[in-house]
All heavy atoms as a GROMACS GRO file, in nm:
protein
  562
    1MET      N    1  -2.469  -3.603  -2.236
    1MET     CA    2  -2.490  -3.474  -2.173
    1MET      C    3  -2.458  -3.483  -2.024
    1MET      O    4  -2.501  -3.575  -1.956
    1MET     CB    5  -2.634  -3.428  -2.196
    1MET     CG    6  -2.666  -3.299  -2.137
    1MET     SD    7  -2.832  -3.248  -2.191
    1MET     CE    8  -2.832  -3.083  -2.134
    2ASP      N    9  -2.389  -3.383  -1.974
    2ASP     CA   10  -2.350  -3.378  -1.830
    2ASP      C   11  -2.471  -3.331  -1.748
    2ASP      O   12  -2.531  -3.229  -1.776
    2ASP     CB   13  -2.233  -3.283  -1.817
    2ASP     CG   14  -2.170  -3.292  -1.677
    2ASP    OD1   15  -2.221  -3.362  -1.594
    2ASP    OD2   16  -2.067  -3.222  -1.657
    3ALA      N   17  -2.496  -3.402  -1.636
    3ALA     CA   18  -2.612  -3.364  -1.552
    3ALA      C   19  -2.590  -3.231  -1.483
    3ALA      O   20  -2.686  -3.163  -1.450
    3ALA     CB   21  -2.632  -3.473  -1.446
    4ARG      N   22  -2.466  -3.186  -1.464
    4ARG     CA   23  -2.443  -3.060  -1.397
    4ARG      C   24  -2.476  -2.940  -1.488
    4ARG      O   25  -2.490  -2.830  -1.436
    4ARG     CB   26  -2.295  -3.051  -1.355
    4ARG     CG   27  -2.262  -3.149  -1.240
    4ARG     CD   28  -2.118  -3.141  -1.207
    4ARG     NE   29  -2.043  -3.201  -1.322
    4ARG     CZ   30  -1.912  -3.204  -1.331
    4ARG    NH1   31  -1.839  -3.154  -1.238
    4ARG    NH2   32  -1.855  -3.259  -1.436
    5THR      N   33  -2.483  -2.958  -1.617
    5THR     CA   34  -2.514  -2.848  -1.705
    5THR      C   35  -2.661  -2.845  -1.743
    5THR      O   36  -2.700  -2.785  -1.841
    5THR     CB   37  -2.428  -2.858  -1.838
    5THR    OG1   38  -2.458  -2.984  -1.900
    5THR    CG2   39  -2.281  -2.846  -1.803
    6SER      N   40  -2.746  -2.912  -1.667
    6SER     CA   41  -2.889  -2.916  -1.692
    6SER      C   42  -2.940  -2.776  -1.690
    6SER      O   43  -2.904  -2.694  -1.607
    6SER     CB   44  -2.956  -3.002  -1.587
    6SER     OG   45  -3.096  -2.991  -1.599
    7GLU      N   46  -3.036  -2.746  -1.782
    7GLU     CA   47  -3.093  -2.612  -1.788
    7GLU      C   48  -3.213  -2.596  -1.696
    7GLU      O   49  -3.271  -2.490  -1.688
    7GLU     CB   50  -3.136  -2.581  -1.933
    7GLU     CG   51  -3.014  -2.570  -2.027
    7GLU     CD   52  -3.053  -2.532  -2.167
    7GLU    OE1   53  -3.166  -2.482  -2.187
    7GLU    OE2   54  -2.974  -2.552  -2.257
    8ASP      N   55  -3.249  -2.699  -1.622
    8ASP     CA   56  -3.356  -2.690  -1.528
    8ASP      C   57  -3.308  -2.625  -1.398
    8ASP      O   58  -3.234  -2.686  -1.322
    8ASP     CB   59  -3.411  -2.831  -1.497
    8ASP     CG   60  -3.530  -2.830  -1.403
    8ASP    OD1   61  -3.584  -2.721  -1.377
    8ASP    OD2   62  -3.570  -2.939  -1.359
    9PRO      N   63  -3.349  -2.499  -1.371
    9PRO     CA   64  -3.297  -2.430  -1.252
    9PRO      C   65  -3.349  -2.487  -1.121
    9PRO      O   66  -3.293  -2.465  -1.017
    9PRO     CB   67  -3.346  -2.286  -1.271
    9PRO     CG   68  -3.464  -2.296  -1.360
    9PRO     CD   69  -3.439  -2.416  -1.448
   10HIS      N   70  -3.455  -2.566  -1.126
   10HIS     CA   71  -3.510  -2.621  -1.003
   10HIS      C   72  -3.446  -2.753  -0.966
   10HIS      O   73  -3.475  -2.809  -0.862
   10HIS     CB   74  -3.663  -2.640  -1.018
   10HIS     CG   75  -3.733  -2.508  -1.044
   10HIS    ND1   76  -3.745  -2.409  -0.950
   10HIS    CD2   77  -3.794  -2.462  -1.155
   10HIS    CE1   78  -3.809  -2.309  -1.002
   10HIS    NE2   79  -3.841  -2.339  -1.127
   11GLY      N   80  -3.356  -2.804  -1.049
   11GLY     CA   81  -3.295  -2.931  -1.022
   11GLY      C   82  -3.161  -2.918  -0.950
   11GLY      O   83  -3.098  -3.016  -0.918
   12ASP      N   84  -3.117  -2.794  -0.924
   12ASP     CA   85  -2.989  -2.772  -0.858
   12ASP      C   86  -3.008  -2.754  -0.707
   12ASP      O   87  -3.059  -2.650  -0.664
   12ASP     CB   88  -2.921  -2.650  -0.921
   12ASP     CG   89  -2.781  -2.625  -0.866
   12ASP    OD1   90  -2.731  -2.707  -0.790
   12ASP    OD2   91  -2.724  -2.523  -0.906
   13PRO      N   92  -2.968  -2.852  -0.628
   13PRO     CA   93  -2.990  -2.839  -0.484
   13PRO      C   94  -2.915  -2.722  -0.421
   13PRO      O   95  -2.962  -2.660  -0.326
   13PRO     CB   96  -2.945  -2.972  -0.426
   13PRO     CG   97  -2.883  -3.048  -0.538
   13PRO     CD   98  -2.908  -2.978  -0.664
   14LEU      N   99  -2.795  -2.691  -0.473
   14LEU     CA  100  -2.722  -2.579  -0.418
   14LEU      C  101  -2.792  -2.446  -0.443
   14LEU      O  102  -2.806  -2.359  -0.356
   14LEU     CB  103  -2.580  -2.575  -0.477
   14LEU     CG  104  -2.484  -2.467  -0.426
   14LEU    CD1  105  -2.469  -2.478  -0.274
   14LEU    CD2  106  -2.351  -2.475  -0.493
   15ARG      N  107  -2.846  -2.434  -0.565
   15ARG     CA  108  -2.921  -2.312  -0.599
   15ARG      C  109  -3.046  -2.303  -0.514
   15ARG      O  110  -3.082  -2.195  -0.465
   15ARG     CB  111  -2.954  -2.315  -0.747
   15ARG     CG  112  -3.033  -2.192  -0.791
   15ARG     CD  113  -3.075  -2.203  -0.937
   15ARG     NE  114  -3.161  -2.092  -0.971
   15ARG     CZ  115  -3.132  -2.006  -1.069
   15ARG    NH1  116  -3.022  -2.017  -1.134
   15ARG    NH2  117  -3.214  -1.910  -1.094
   16ASP      N  118  -3.113  -2.412  -0.498
   16ASP     CA  119  -3.235  -2.412  -0.416
   16ASP      C  120  -3.205  -2.374  -0.273
   16ASP      O  121  -3.277  -2.295  -0.210
   16ASP     CB  122  -3.303  -2.554  -0.416
   16ASP     CG  123  -3.362  -2.586  -0.556
   16ASP    OD1  124  -3.377  -2.493  -0.638
   16ASP    OD2  125  -3.392  -2.708  -0.576
   17ALA      N  126  -3.098  -2.428  -0.217
   17ALA     CA  127  -3.057  -2.393  -0.080
   17ALA      C  128  -3.021  -2.244  -0.070
   17ALA      O  129  -3.056  -2.178   0.030
   17ALA     CB  130  -2.938  -2.482  -0.037
   18ALA      N  131  -2.949  -2.191  -0.168
   18ALA     CA  132  -2.911  -2.051  -0.169
   18ALA      C  133  -3.036  -1.961  -0.178
   18ALA      O  134  -3.049  -1.862  -0.102
   18ALA     CB  135  -2.821  -2.021  -0.284
   19GLU      N  136  -3.130  -1.999  -0.259
   19GLU     CA  137  -3.254  -1.920  -0.272
   19GLU      C  138  -3.333  -1.924  -0.141
   19GLU      O  139  -3.388  -1.824  -0.097
   19GLU     CB  140  -3.341  -1.970  -0.388
   19GLU     CG  141  -3.282  -1.935  -0.522
   19GLU     CD  142  -3.367  -1.990  -0.638
   19GLU    OE1  143  -3.469  -2.058  -0.614
   19GLU    OE2  144  -3.330  -1.961  -0.754
   20HIS      N  145  -3.338  -2.042  -0.081
   20HIS     CA  146  -3.408  -2.055   0.047
   20HIS      C  147  -3.342  -1.969   0.154
   20HIS      O  148  -3.410  -1.900   0.234
   20HIS     CB  149  -3.414  -2.204   0.088
   20HIS     CG  150  -3.481  -2.228   0.220
   20HIS    ND1  151  -3.618  -2.216   0.237
   20HIS    CD2  152  -3.432  -2.260   0.342
   20HIS    CE1  153  -3.647  -2.241   0.362
   20HIS    NE2  154  -3.536  -2.268   0.427
   21LEU      N  155  -3.210  -1.973   0.159
   21LEU     CA  156  -3.134  -1.895   0.257
   21LEU      C  157  -3.158  -1.745   0.236
   21LEU      O  158  -3.182  -1.670   0.329
   21LEU     CB  159  -2.987  -1.928   0.248
   21LEU     CG  160  -2.896  -1.851   0.346
   21LEU    CD1  161  -2.934  -1.880   0.490
   21LEU    CD2  162  -2.751  -1.892   0.320
   22LEU      N  163  -3.154  -1.702   0.113
   22LEU     CA  164  -3.180  -1.562   0.081
   22LEU      C  165  -3.322  -1.520   0.118
   22LEU      O  166  -3.341  -1.410   0.169
   22LEU     CB  167  -3.151  -1.531  -0.066
   22LEU     CG  168  -3.006  -1.531  -0.108
   22LEU    CD1  169  -2.991  -1.517  -0.258
   22LEU    CD2  170  -2.928  -1.422  -0.035
   23GLN      N  171  -3.415  -1.608   0.096
   23GLN     CA  172  -3.553  -1.578   0.136
   23GLN      C  173  -3.565  -1.563   0.288
   23GLN      O  174  -3.629  -1.472   0.338
   23GLN     CB  175  -3.650  -1.690   0.085
   23GLN     CG  176  -3.794  -1.667   0.122
   23GLN     CD  177  -3.854  -1.547   0.052
   23GLN    OE1  178  -3.816  -1.511  -0.058
   23GLN    NE2  179  -3.948  -1.482   0.120
   24GLU      N  180  -3.501  -1.654   0.361
   24GLU     CA  181  -3.501  -1.644   0.508
   24GLU      C  182  -3.436  -1.517   0.556
   24GLU      O  183  -3.484  -1.449   0.648
   24GLU     CB  184  -3.433  -1.765   0.571
   24GLU     CG  185  -3.513  -1.893   0.567
   24GLU     CD  186  -3.449  -2.004   0.647
   24GLU    OE1  187  -3.358  -1.978   0.727
   24GLU    OE2  188  -3.487  -2.120   0.623
   25LEU      N  189  -3.322  -1.481   0.494
   25LEU     CA  190  -3.253  -1.357   0.533
   25LEU      C  191  -3.341  -1.236   0.506
   25LEU      O  192  -3.342  -1.145   0.587
   25LEU     CB  193  -3.120  -1.347   0.454
   25LEU     CG  194  -3.008  -1.438   0.496
   25LEU    CD1  195  -2.891  -1.429   0.401
   25LEU    CD2  196  -2.964  -1.407   0.639
   26GLN      N  197  -3.412  -1.238   0.395
   26GLN     CA  198  -3.500  -1.124   0.364
   26GLN      C  199  -3.613  -1.115   0.468
   26GLN      O  200  -3.644  -1.007   0.512
   26GLN     CB  201  -3.562  -1.141   0.221
   26GLN     CG  202  -3.653  -1.028   0.184
   26GLN     CD  203  -3.708  -1.044   0.045
   26GLN    OE1  204  -3.693  -1.148  -0.019
   26GLN    NE2  205  -3.778  -0.940  -0.003
   27GLU      N  206  -3.670  -1.229   0.506
   27GLU     CA  207  -3.776  -1.226   0.606
   27GLU      C  208  -3.723  -1.174   0.740
   27GLU      O  209  -3.791  -1.095   0.806
   27GLU     CB  210  -3.835  -1.368   0.622
   27GLU     CG  211  -3.913  -1.410   0.499
   27GLU     CD  212  -3.953  -1.558   0.503
   27GLU    OE1  213  -3.922  -1.628   0.603
   27GLU    OE2  214  -4.010  -1.609   0.404
   28HIS      N  215  -3.605  -1.221   0.778
   28HIS     CA  216  -3.548  -1.174   0.905
   28HIS      C  217  -3.516  -1.026   0.898
   28HIS      O  218  -3.539  -0.952   0.996
   28HIS     CB  219  -3.420  -1.253   0.940
   28HIS     CG  220  -3.447  -1.392   0.989
   28HIS    ND1  221  -3.503  -1.421   1.112
   28HIS    CD2  222  -3.428  -1.510   0.925
   28HIS    CE1  223  -3.519  -1.550   1.125
   28HIS    NE2  224  -3.474  -1.609   1.014
   29PHE      N  225  -3.466  -0.980   0.788
   29PHE     CA  226  -3.433  -0.837   0.770
   29PHE      C  227  -3.558  -0.754   0.782
   29PHE      O  228  -3.563  -0.649   0.845
   29PHE     CB  229  -3.362  -0.815   0.640
   29PHE     CG  230  -3.324  -0.672   0.613
   29PHE    CD1  231  -3.217  -0.615   0.678
   29PHE    CD2  232  -3.397  -0.593   0.525
   29PHE    CE1  233  -3.182  -0.483   0.659
   29PHE    CE2  234  -3.361  -0.461   0.503
   29PHE     CZ  235  -3.255  -0.404   0.570
   30GLN      N  236  -3.669  -0.798   0.718
   30GLN     CA  237  -3.794  -0.726   0.722
   30GLN      C  238  -3.848  -0.722   0.865
   30GLN      O  239  -3.900  -0.620   0.910
   30GLN     CB  240  -3.896  -0.790   0.627
   30GLN     CG  241  -3.863  -0.763   0.482
   30GLN     CD  242  -3.953  -0.841   0.386
   30GLN    OE1  243  -4.016  -0.940   0.422
   30GLN    NE2  244  -3.956  -0.796   0.260
   31ALA      N  245  -3.837  -0.832   0.937
   31ALA     CA  246  -3.883  -0.834   1.074
   31ALA      C  247  -3.799  -0.741   1.163
   31ALA      O  248  -3.853  -0.668   1.247
   31ALA     CB  249  -3.876  -0.976   1.132
   32LEU      N  250  -3.670  -0.738   1.144
   32LEU     CA  251  -3.583  -0.647   1.219
   32LEU      C  252  -3.613  -0.503   1.185
   32LEU      O  253  -3.615  -0.416   1.272
   32LEU     CB  254  -3.436  -0.680   1.192
   32LEU     CG  255  -3.380  -0.806   1.253
   32LEU    CD1  256  -3.240  -0.835   1.199
   32LEU    CD2  257  -3.379  -0.793   1.405
   33THR      N  258  -3.640  -0.476   1.058
   33THR     CA  259  -3.673  -0.342   1.017
   33THR      C  260  -3.801  -0.293   1.083
   33THR      O  261  -3.813  -0.182   1.131
   33THR     CB  262  -3.684  -0.332   0.864
   33THR    OG1  263  -3.562  -0.372   0.806
   33THR    CG2  264  -3.724  -0.194   0.817
   34ALA      N  265  -3.906  -0.383   1.086
   34ALA     CA  266  -4.030  -0.349   1.152
   34ALA      C  267  -4.010  -0.322   1.299
   34ALA      O  268  -4.065  -0.229   1.356
   34ALA     CB  269  -4.132  -0.463   1.127
   35ALA      N  270  -3.932  -0.406   1.366
   35ALA     CA  271  -3.906  -0.389   1.508
   35ALA      C  272  -3.830  -0.258   1.534
   35ALA      O  273  -3.861  -0.186   1.627
   35ALA     CB  274  -3.824  -0.507   1.563
   36LEU      N  275  -3.734  -0.227   1.448
   36LEU     CA  276  -3.658  -0.104   1.464
   36LEU      C  277  -3.748   0.019   1.443
   36LEU      O  278  -3.741   0.114   1.518
   36LEU     CB  279  -3.544  -0.101   1.362
   36LEU     CG  280  -3.454   0.022   1.365
   36LEU    CD1  281  -3.386   0.037   1.501
   36LEU    CD2  282  -3.349   0.014   1.258
   37ASN      N  283  -3.837   0.011   1.346
   37ASN     CA  284  -3.928   0.123   1.322
   37ASN      C  285  -4.021   0.144   1.442
   37ASN      O  286  -4.048   0.261   1.481
   37ASN     CB  287  -4.013   0.097   1.195
   37ASN     CG  288  -3.932   0.118   1.070
   37ASN    OD1  289  -3.830   0.185   1.070
   37ASN    ND2  290  -3.977   0.055   0.961
   38LEU      N  291  -4.068   0.037   1.503
   38LEU     CA  292  -4.156   0.049   1.621
   38LEU      C  293  -4.077   0.113   1.738
   38LEU      O  294  -4.130   0.199   1.808
   38LEU     CB  295  -4.210  -0.088   1.662
   38LEU     CG  296  -4.318  -0.145   1.572
   38LEU    CD1  297  -4.353  -0.288   1.614
   38LEU    CD2  298  -4.444  -0.057   1.576
   39ARG      N  299  -3.956   0.068   1.757
   39ARG     CA  300  -3.873   0.121   1.864
   39ARG      C  301  -3.842   0.271   1.845
   39ARG      O  302  -3.843   0.349   1.936
   39ARG     CB  303  -3.746   0.043   1.884
   39ARG     CG  304  -3.770  -0.093   1.943
   39ARG     CD  305  -3.643  -0.168   1.966
   39ARG     NE  306  -3.674  -0.300   2.021
   39ARG     CZ  307  -3.582  -0.386   2.057
   39ARG    NH1  308  -3.452  -0.356   2.043
   39ARG    NH2  309  -3.618  -0.504   2.107
   40MET      N  310  -3.816   0.307   1.719
   40MET     CA  311  -3.788   0.448   1.691
   40MET      C  312  -3.910   0.532   1.713
   40MET      O  313  -3.901   0.644   1.764
   40MET     CB  314  -3.738   0.463   1.545
   40MET     CG  315  -3.597   0.410   1.527
   40MET     SD  316  -3.539   0.420   1.355
   40MET     CE  317  -3.552   0.592   1.321
   41GLU      N  318  -4.030   0.483   1.675
   41GLU     CA  319  -4.152   0.556   1.699
   41GLU      C  320  -4.174   0.570   1.850
   41GLU      O  321  -4.208   0.677   1.896
   41GLU     CB  322  -4.270   0.480   1.634
   41GLU     CG  323  -4.400   0.551   1.651
   41GLU     CD  324  -4.514   0.477   1.582
   41GLU    OE1  325  -4.490   0.394   1.496
   41GLU    OE2  326  -4.631   0.504   1.620
   42ASP      N  327  -4.150   0.463   1.924
   42ASP     CA  328  -4.165   0.470   2.069
   42ASP      C  329  -4.069   0.571   2.128
   42ASP      O  330  -4.106   0.650   2.217
   42ASP     CB  331  -4.144   0.330   2.128
   42ASP     CG  332  -4.168   0.328   2.280
   42ASP    OD1  333  -4.270   0.382   2.324
   42ASP    OD2  334  -4.079   0.276   2.352
   43MET      N  335  -3.947   0.570   2.078
   43MET     CA  336  -3.846   0.664   2.129
   43MET      C  337  -3.889   0.808   2.098
   43MET      O  338  -3.874   0.897   2.183
   43MET     CB  339  -3.710   0.635   2.067
   43MET     CG  340  -3.596   0.706   2.132
   43MET     SD  341  -3.433   0.679   2.056
   43MET     CE  342  -3.440   0.512   1.999
   44GLY      N  343  -3.944   0.831   1.980
   44GLY     CA  344  -3.991   0.962   1.946
   44GLY      C  345  -4.105   1.008   2.035
   44GLY      O  346  -4.108   1.124   2.078
   45ASN      N  347  -4.193   0.916   2.069
   45ASN     CA  348  -4.304   0.951   2.164
   45ASN      C  349  -4.249   0.983   2.299
   45ASN      O  350  -4.298   1.074   2.365
   45ASN     CB  351  -4.402   0.834   2.168
   45ASN     CG  352  -4.481   0.815   2.039
   45ASN    OD1  353  -4.494   0.908   1.960
   45ASN    ND2  354  -4.532   0.698   2.018
   46ARG      N  355  -4.149   0.909   2.340
   46ARG     CA  356  -4.094   0.934   2.477
   46ARG      C  357  -4.024   1.070   2.480
   46ARG      O  358  -4.028   1.141   2.578
   46ARG     CB  359  -3.998   0.822   2.513
   46ARG     CG  360  -4.063   0.693   2.548
   46ARG     CD  361  -3.965   0.586   2.584
   46ARG     NE  362  -4.029   0.462   2.610
   46ARG     CZ  363  -3.977   0.364   2.682
   46ARG    NH1  364  -3.855   0.377   2.732
   46ARG    NH2  365  -4.044   0.253   2.701
   47ILE      N  366  -3.955   1.104   2.371
   47ILE     CA  367  -3.890   1.235   2.365
   47ILE      C  368  -3.992   1.347   2.367
   47ILE      O  369  -3.974   1.447   2.440
   47ILE     CB  370  -3.801   1.244   2.239
   47ILE    CG1  371  -3.680   1.152   2.254
   47ILE    CG2  372  -3.757   1.390   2.214
   47ILE    CD1  373  -3.595   1.135   2.130
   48GLU      N  374  -4.102   1.330   2.298
   48GLU     CA  375  -4.207   1.428   2.298
   48GLU      C  376  -4.266   1.441   2.440
   48GLU      O  377  -4.289   1.557   2.488
   48GLU     CB  378  -4.322   1.393   2.201
   48GLU     CG  379  -4.279   1.407   2.056
   48GLU     CD  380  -4.389   1.359   1.961
   48GLU    OE1  381  -4.497   1.323   2.006
   48GLU    OE2  382  -4.359   1.356   1.842
   49ASP      N  383  -4.290   1.329   2.508
   49ASP     CA  384  -4.341   1.333   2.644
   49ASP      C  385  -4.240   1.402   2.738
   49ASP      O  386  -4.279   1.481   2.828
   49ASP     CB  387  -4.371   1.192   2.698
   49ASP     CG  388  -4.493   1.130   2.628
   49ASP    OD1  389  -4.570   1.203   2.566
   49ASP    OD2  390  -4.505   1.005   2.638
   50LEU      N  391  -4.112   1.370   2.722
   50LEU     CA  392  -4.008   1.432   2.801
   50LEU      C  393  -4.009   1.584   2.781
   50LEU      O  394  -3.999   1.661   2.879
   50LEU     CB  395  -3.874   1.376   2.768
   50LEU     CG  396  -3.754   1.428   2.843
   50LEU    CD1  397  -3.769   1.408   2.994
   50LEU    CD2  398  -3.625   1.364   2.794
   51GLN      N  399  -4.019   1.629   2.658
   51GLN     CA  400  -4.022   1.770   2.629
   51GLN      C  401  -4.141   1.838   2.698
   51GLN      O  402  -4.128   1.949   2.752
   51GLN     CB  403  -4.023   1.797   2.478
   51GLN     CG  404  -4.016   1.943   2.439
   51GLN     CD  405  -3.888   2.010   2.488
   51GLN    OE1  406  -3.780   1.962   2.465
   51GLN    NE2  407  -3.901   2.125   2.557
   52LYS      N  408  -4.256   1.774   2.690
   52LYS     CA  409  -4.376   1.826   2.755
   52LYS      C  410  -4.355   1.838   2.907
   52LYS      O  411  -4.386   1.940   2.969
   52LYS     CB  412  -4.498   1.741   2.727
   52LYS     CG  413  -4.546   1.747   2.583
   52LYS     CD  414  -4.662   1.651   2.558
   52LYS     CE  415  -4.696   1.646   2.414
   52LYS     NZ  416  -4.798   1.543   2.383
   53ASN      N  417  -4.296   1.735   2.966
   53ASN     CA  418  -4.270   1.738   3.110
   53ASN      C  419  -4.171   1.846   3.148
   53ASN      O  420  -4.184   1.914   3.248
   53ASN     CB  421  -4.221   1.601   3.160
   53ASN     CG  422  -4.329   1.497   3.154
   53ASN    OD1  423  -4.448   1.527   3.159
   53ASN    ND2  424  -4.288   1.372   3.144
   54VAL      N  425  -4.067   1.865   3.065
   54VAL     CA  426  -3.968   1.969   3.093
   54VAL      C  427  -4.036   2.107   3.082
   54VAL      O  428  -4.012   2.192   3.167
   54VAL     CB  429  -3.852   1.959   2.990
   54VAL    CG1  430  -3.767   2.085   2.993
   54VAL    CG2  431  -3.767   1.836   3.020
   55ASN      N  432  -4.124   2.124   2.985
   55ASN     CA  433  -4.193   2.251   2.973
   55ASN      C  434  -4.282   2.279   3.093
   55ASN      O  435  -4.282   2.391   3.143
   55ASN     CB  436  -4.279   2.252   2.845
   55ASN     CG  437  -4.194   2.259   2.718
   55ASN    OD1  438  -4.079   2.297   2.722
   55ASN    ND2  439  -4.255   2.221   2.605
   56VAL      N  440  -4.351   2.174   3.143
   56VAL     CA  441  -4.436   2.192   3.263
   56VAL      C  442  -4.348   2.226   3.381
   56VAL      O  443  -4.381   2.318   3.460
   56VAL     CB  444  -4.518   2.063   3.287
   56VAL    CG1  445  -4.580   2.067   3.426
   56VAL    CG2  446  -4.623   2.045   3.178
   57LEU      N  447  -4.236   2.157   3.398
   57LEU     CA  448  -4.148   2.185   3.511
   57LEU      C  449  -4.089   2.325   3.502
   57LEU      O  450  -4.075   2.396   3.605
   57LEU     CB  451  -4.035   2.084   3.518
   57LEU     CG  452  -4.077   1.943   3.560
   57LEU    CD1  453  -3.963   1.844   3.546
   57LEU    CD2  454  -4.127   1.944   3.704
   58MET      N  455  -4.056   2.370   3.381
   58MET     CA  456  -4.004   2.504   3.366
   58MET      C  457  -4.109   2.609   3.401
   58MET      O  458  -4.077   2.710   3.466
   58MET     CB  459  -3.953   2.527   3.222
   58MET     CG  460  -3.826   2.449   3.193
   58MET     SD  461  -3.770   2.465   3.023
   58MET     CE  462  -3.736   2.640   3.012
   59GLU      N  463  -4.235   2.582   3.362
   59GLU     CA  464  -4.344   2.676   3.401
   59GLU      C  465  -4.361   2.678   3.552
   59GLU      O  466  -4.379   2.786   3.609
   59GLU     CB  467  -4.474   2.631   3.332
   59GLU     CG  468  -4.480   2.662   3.185
   59GLU     CD  469  -4.610   2.613   3.119
   59GLU    OE1  470  -4.709   2.588   3.196
   59GLU    OE2  471  -4.611   2.598   2.996
   60GLN      N  472  -4.358   2.561   3.615
   60GLN     CA  473  -4.373   2.555   3.760
   60GLN      C  474  -4.261   2.627   3.832
   60GLN      O  475  -4.280   2.685   3.936
   60GLN     CB  476  -4.381   2.407   3.805
   60GLN     CG  477  -4.508   2.338   3.766
   60GLN     CD  478  -4.505   2.191   3.803
   60GLN    OE1  479  -4.406   2.138   3.845
   60GLN    NE2  480  -4.619   2.127   3.782
   61ALA      N  481  -4.144   2.622   3.772
   61ALA     CA  482  -4.027   2.685   3.832
   61ALA      C  483  -4.022   2.833   3.803
   61ALA      O  484  -3.937   2.905   3.855
   61ALA     CB  485  -3.899   2.621   3.787
   62GLY      N  486  -4.112   2.880   3.718
   62GLY     CA  487  -4.114   3.021   3.685
   62GLY      C  488  -4.013   3.062   3.578
   62GLY      O  489  -3.981   3.176   3.562
   63VAL      N  490  -3.960   2.961   3.512
   63VAL     CA  491  -3.866   2.989   3.404
   63VAL      C  492  -3.944   2.994   3.276
   63VAL      O  493  -4.002   2.896   3.231
   63VAL     CB  494  -3.756   2.878   3.398
   63VAL    CG1  495  -3.660   2.905   3.283
   63VAL    CG2  496  -3.684   2.864   3.529
   64GLY      N  497  -3.944   3.110   3.211
   64GLY     CA  498  -4.018   3.123   3.087
   64GLY      C  499  -3.927   3.131   2.967
   64GLY      O  500  -3.811   3.172   2.980
   65ASN      N  501  -3.976   3.087   2.855
   65ASN     CA  502  -3.900   3.098   2.733
   65ASN      C  503  -3.915   3.239   2.677
   65ASN      O  504  -4.023   3.300   2.681
   65ASN     CB  505  -3.952   3.001   2.625
   65ASN     CG  506  -3.920   2.860   2.659
   65ASN    OD1  507  -3.825   2.828   2.736
   65ASN    ND2  508  -3.996   2.767   2.605
   66SER      N  509  -3.806   3.291   2.622
   66SER     CA  510  -3.814   3.419   2.557
   66SER      C  511  -3.889   3.400   2.425
   66SER      O  512  -3.895   3.290   2.374
   66SER     CB  513  -3.674   3.476   2.535
   66SER     OG  514  -3.605   3.395   2.441
   67PRO      N  515  -3.938   3.506   2.366
   67PRO     CA  516  -4.013   3.491   2.237
   67PRO      C  517  -3.927   3.429   2.129
   67PRO      O  518  -3.975   3.353   2.045
   67PRO     CB  519  -4.049   3.635   2.201
   67PRO     CG  520  -4.053   3.708   2.331
   67PRO     CD  521  -3.950   3.642   2.419
   68GLU      N  522  -3.796   3.457   2.132
   68GLU     CA  523  -3.708   3.397   2.026
   68GLU      C  524  -3.701   3.246   2.045
   68GLU      O  525  -3.698   3.170   1.946
   68GLU     CB  526  -3.569   3.455   2.034
   68GLU     CG  527  -3.559   3.601   2.004
   68GLU     CD  528  -3.587   3.691   2.127
   68GLU    OE1  529  -3.570   3.640   2.241
   68GLU    OE2  530  -3.630   3.804   2.108
   69GLU      N  531  -3.693   3.197   2.168
   69GLU     CA  532  -3.685   3.053   2.193
   69GLU      C  533  -3.815   2.981   2.159
   69GLU      O  534  -3.812   2.863   2.125
   69GLU     CB  535  -3.644   3.026   2.340
   69GLU     CG  536  -3.503   3.068   2.374
   69GLU     CD  537  -3.473   3.052   2.522
   69GLU    OE1  538  -3.566   3.021   2.598
   69GLU    OE2  539  -3.357   3.073   2.560
   70GLN      N  540  -3.926   3.048   2.173
   70GLN     CA  541  -4.054   2.984   2.146
   70GLN      C  542  -4.077   2.959   2.001
   70GLN      O  543  -4.153   2.869   1.964
   70GLN     CB  544  -4.169   3.069   2.202
   70GLN     CG  545  -4.174   3.073   2.355
   70GLN     CD  546  -4.282   3.162   2.408
   70GLN    OE1  547  -4.353   3.228   2.328
   70GLN    NE2  548  -4.297   3.169   2.537
   71THR      N  549  -4.012   3.031   1.912
   71THR     CA  550  -4.033   3.013   1.770
   71THR      C  551  -3.949   2.900   1.713
   71THR      O  552  -3.968   2.860   1.604
   71THR     CB  553  -4.001   3.141   1.692
   71THR    OG1  554  -3.866   3.179   1.717
   71THR    CG2  555  -4.096   3.254   1.733
   72THR      N  556  -3.853   2.848   1.786
   72THR     CA  557  -3.766   2.741   1.736
   72THR      C  558  -3.822   2.607   1.772
   72THR      O  559  -3.903   2.586   1.852
   72THR     CB  560  -3.625   2.752   1.789
   72THR    OG1  561  -3.625   2.747   1.930
   72THR    CG2  562  -3.559   2.878   1.734
   0.00000   0.00000   0.00000
């Protein structure tokens, strides 16, 4: 019997290395996804803050929104 045709999946070093590499890639991808989600949430918060500041500045400048603009 040829050792390369062994049915033991844990005895193949190439397969083990590939599985380990795929596991590491998955972990890195999950970490990048989490970081991206945090940055997008932060960006959304900054946009909301910017909109609030623009609204305050517009009020201070005496520029009011028409009723049509307020509903959008």
